[in-house]
N, C-alpha and C positions, 0 to 999 in steps of 0.2 A: 660171297656168292657160292651157292651150293650146286655141285654138279651131280648130286645124288638124285636119282628118281627110280620109281618102282613101277612105272607104267610106260609102255613104249608108244606114247601118243605125244606128239610134239610139233611145235612150230619151228620151221627152219627159217632163220632170219639172216638175210645176206646183207651185212653191213657194207660190203664193197659196193653193192648195187645202190644203197642209199647214198653213199659218197658220190657215185657216178651221177645220180639224179640231181644232187646238189650242183654239181659242176655244169650240168645241162642248163639248169635254171640260172645259175650265176652268169653263164656265158650270155644268156639272153638279157639279163639285167645287171650288167657289169658295173654300172654306176650306182647301184642300190645295195643297201644292206639286205641280207636274207634273215628274216626273223622266222626261225624254224618252229613249227607248232608241234610240241611234244606232249600235249594234253592227253588225257585218257591213256596214260602209260604208252605214249607214242603210238596211239591207235592200236594198242595191245602188243606192240613189238618190243616194249621195254624202254622206258624213257631214259633211264640212266645210260644204258649201253648205246642207245641211239645218239644221245647228246654227246657222249664221249667220242663216238666215231665222227660225228659232224664237226666237233671241235677240232679234230685233226686236219680237216680240210678248210678250216677258216671260219666256221660259223661261231659267232660270239654273242648271239642274242637268241633266246628261246622264249616261247610263250606257252603258258599252261592255262587251265581253267580255274584252278582253286589255289588257295594259299597252301593247303596241304601238299599239293603237287609241287609247288615251288620249294617248300621246305624239304621234301624228299630229294630233290635235285641237289640242294645245298648240303644236305647230310651225306650225300654220296660224292662229294668232292667237285660238283659243278660250280665253277666260280664266275661263269659268264653272266651277262645281263639276263634277267628273267622278267617277263611281263605277265601279270595275271589278268586274263581277259574277262573273267567273271567279276562279280561284286563281292568284295570281302566285307564283313561287318565292320563298321567304324571302330568298334571297341577293340578290333584286332590290328589296328594300324601300327601299333608298337611292335607287334610280331613281324610285320612286313618290314619295318625299319630295322629290326634286329637282324633279319636275314638279307637285307639289302636287295629288295626286289621292287620292281615298278608295279604300280597298281592302276586299275581303270577308275576313272572319275565318271560316274553315270549321271550325276546331277549336282546342282548347287547344294541342295539339302544334305546329300551324302558327304560332300567335302567339308561343310561346316561341322557336321557331327564328328567327322574324323579328325579335324583340326582340334576340336575340343578334347579329344581323347589322347592327344600326343603328350608323352612325358619326355623329359630330357635324360632319361636313364641311359639311352644308347648313344646320344649325340652323333647321330648319323642322318644322312638324307634319305628321303623316299621319293622316288621318281613317279611323276604323274603323267598318264596318257588320257586325254579326254576322248570319250566315246561319243561321236556325233551320230545321231539317228537320222539317216536319210531315206528311210523307208522299210527297214527291217522291223521296226516297232517291237523290238525285244528289250534292248537296253539303250541308254544314251540320251543326249541332250539335243533338242531340236531348235530352240530359240537362241539366236545369235547373241542377244543381250545376256543370256545365262552363260554363254561361253566366255564373253568378256569378263563377267563377274568371277567366273571360275579361275581364269587366268590371273586376275588381280589378287584373289585370295591366295593362290599358290605363291605368287611373288611376295606377298606380305607375310608369308610364313617363314619361320627360321629353318624348317626342316623339309618343306616341299620344294621340288624342282620340276619345272614345266618342261618335260622331255618329249612328249609326243601327242599327236592327235590322229584319230583314225575313225573309219566307218566300216560297215560290213554290208556287202552286197547281198541282196536277197535272191537273185536269179542270174548270176553272171555266167552260168554254164548254159542257160537256155534262152535268155531274153536280152538281146543286144540293146534294144531301145531303152528298156528299164535300167540296165546297167549304166548306159550313158547318161540317163537322167539323174541317177544317184551320184554318179561321178561328177557331173557338172554342179550339182547342188553342193557336194562336198568341197570342190575346188572354190566355189563362190564363198563358202564360209572360211576356208583356209586363207584365202586372199584378203579377207576382211578382218582377220585377227592376227596376232603375233604368230609367226611361223616357228615351230619348235624344230629340234634336230630330226625327229622321226615323224614323217607324214606317211601314213600307210592305209591302203584299202584293198590291195590285191591279194585275194586268196588264191588257191591253186588254179581254178579255172580262169580268173582274170589275169593271173601271172602268165599263163600259157597263151591266152588270146590277145592280150593288149600290152602296149608299151607303157602308157600312162606316165609320161616323162615328168610330170609334176610331183610324182611320189619320190620319196627318198628311201623307201624300203618296200619289200614284198613280204607277205605273211602267209607262208604256205605249209601245208601238212601232207595231204594225200599224195600230191605229185612227188614230194620227196621220197615217199615210200614206193613209188613206181607205178601208181595207178592214175587213170585219167578220170576227171569228173564226168557227169552225165551228158556228154556232148552228143549232137546228132551224128549219125554214121558218116555223113559227108565231112563234118568238122573233124571227126576223130581220125579219118584217113590222113587228112592234111596235117593235123597237129602231131600225129605219131611220126610222120616223115620228117617234120621240122625239128621235133623235140623227142627223140627216142628214149623214153624212160624204161628202166628195168624193174620188173616186179621184185619186191624184196622178201616176200613170204611164201612159203609152201607149208602145207599141212599134211602130216603123215600119221598113220597108226599101224597096227599090225593085227593079224588074225590071232585071237587067243582061244578060239573054240571052233570045232568043226563037227557037224553031225548030219546025218541023212534023215529027213523026215518023209512021211509016206503020203500017198494020195489022200486028198481032202483034209489033211492037217493044216492048221493055220499058224501064222508067225506073228508074235508080239501082241500088244494090247488091242482089244476090241475086234480081234479077228478080221482085220481089214485086208489081209492077204492070205489066200488059200492056194495050196499047190494042187496041180492037176495030176501030178505023177511024182514018183520018188524024186526028191530034190535035195541037193547038198546045200546046206545053210551054214555060212560062216558068221561068227560073232566078232565084232570089233569094239575095243574099249574106248569109245567116244560117244557122247550123246548131247542132248540139248543143254546140259549143265556146262558143257565146254563151249557152247556157242554154235554147235552143229544142230540146226533146228529141226522141228517136226516137219517143216515144209520140204525137207530133203527126201522124204519118202517117194520112191519112184524114179529118183534121179540116179546117177551112176558115180562110181568111184573106180580108180584104176588099180588093177592087180598085175602080177607078172604075166598073166595070160590075157590081159585086155580088160575092157570095162565090165563091171559087175553092178547089177541093179541093187539098189537099197530096197528091201522088201519089209513090209510090216511097219508099224509105227516106230519112229525114232524115239528111244527112251531116254531117261535122264542120263544114263551112264553107258549105254550100248546102242549100237545099230546092228542090224543083220543084213547080210547080202547074199545073193544067189551065187553060190560058188561052183566049182567044177571038181573033177576027180583029181586034178593036180594040186589042189589047194591044201595047205597044211598050216598047222599052228606055227606062228613065227613069221609067216609071209608078210612082207611090207605092203601096205596099201596107201596109195596117194589120194588124198581127199581134195586138195587144192594144189595144182601144179601146172605142168606144161599142157596137158590135155583138157583140164577143167580149171579155168582161171577163176580168180576171185570175182571178176565181173559176171562170169557164167553162174556162179553160185548165188550172187546177189540177185540175178534175174529170176532164178528158181524161187527165191524167197520174196520176190516182189518188192525188193528194196534196193539200196545203193551200196557201193563198195565201202563207204565210210562206216555204215552200220554193221556190215558183215565183219569188218576188221575189228571194230571195237567190241563186238559180241564175244570174241575169243576170251576165254576165262583164264584165271590164274592157275587153274589145274593143269594147263598145258605147259610142259617143259619147253623152254626156248633153247634151241640149238643154234648158236651164232656162228656164222662164217665171217672171218676177218682176215684178209690177206690169205695166207696159206694155213691159218689155224682154224680149228673147230673147237668151241667150248660150249658148255651147257649151263643152264641156270634153271633151277626149280624154285619158284617163288614161294611155294608152300613150305619147303624145308630150308629156306634161306636163314 
């Protein structure tokens, strides 16, 4: 881990808050395993550090989207169970066996191809989770006869282990009736086949809204990081009172240039902002290459003297703000924090918290808070 960095723009990641959020969710689902979703670099917060912190409070099962992500965890000392939610190519099944990870079975055809590729080089098991498609229509099996066949093929293999079965809700944050339809369809299938150790369907929204006692695990990402899915305002008030999550990420930068521009001059590309009088403009070293998008023009950031408007186009590496006579090079600027939440920024961008988090690029140094310690990680210079 490199703590060197040469640009004062960083994500502050509070690992204590992530542990707190786990405890909130675990208290609600005390009889279930928590499968922590750390795909997409733990939604940009750093999958390895997040997995280590969650491991300290009892999480021993993680899921990722790709084989590459699973191998990254293994290469950084994560020995817990790992499930790959995406489809790996059948020819890579031996790599999954080598690194002792669980894989998703999306179809009979995939399983047959994977079985044909298995070599006895590693003499290890590979765990299988069947993806049941109940309405997402992205991945997975719909026909119950196919599921029976998949289970038989798994049992007939010397290396495959039938460990899990799961589905994915398409609208659990916004549509109760559709969620119940999917859940009942999933339970009907689960009850008609052999039940494995892990039966899971609850993402963050379903974990917060429902008990779903037939499940043996929840599979949650966003809520672990302290953010709520796209609930209605009425739902959100109730859920926050019952399950008080703590946001785990703040975004900071600093002023690296200050100048006064004069009446009728413009700021940034395409001359979209023109000053009507002499105006102090401060430049900040963050831009859309860092995940801070062009949609942020006209919104605000927090300075020592209060909110400052972002003026002119957001550029790849910089943004400009309307400053004041007290502003100086080196001043800390808060982009996401107490006064402007991740949800606020997501609304400005016309999107959801999931996307805003995962947009954060590897150029951002991560400053981790853990217990009473603060340490930094620069992914570029690692």
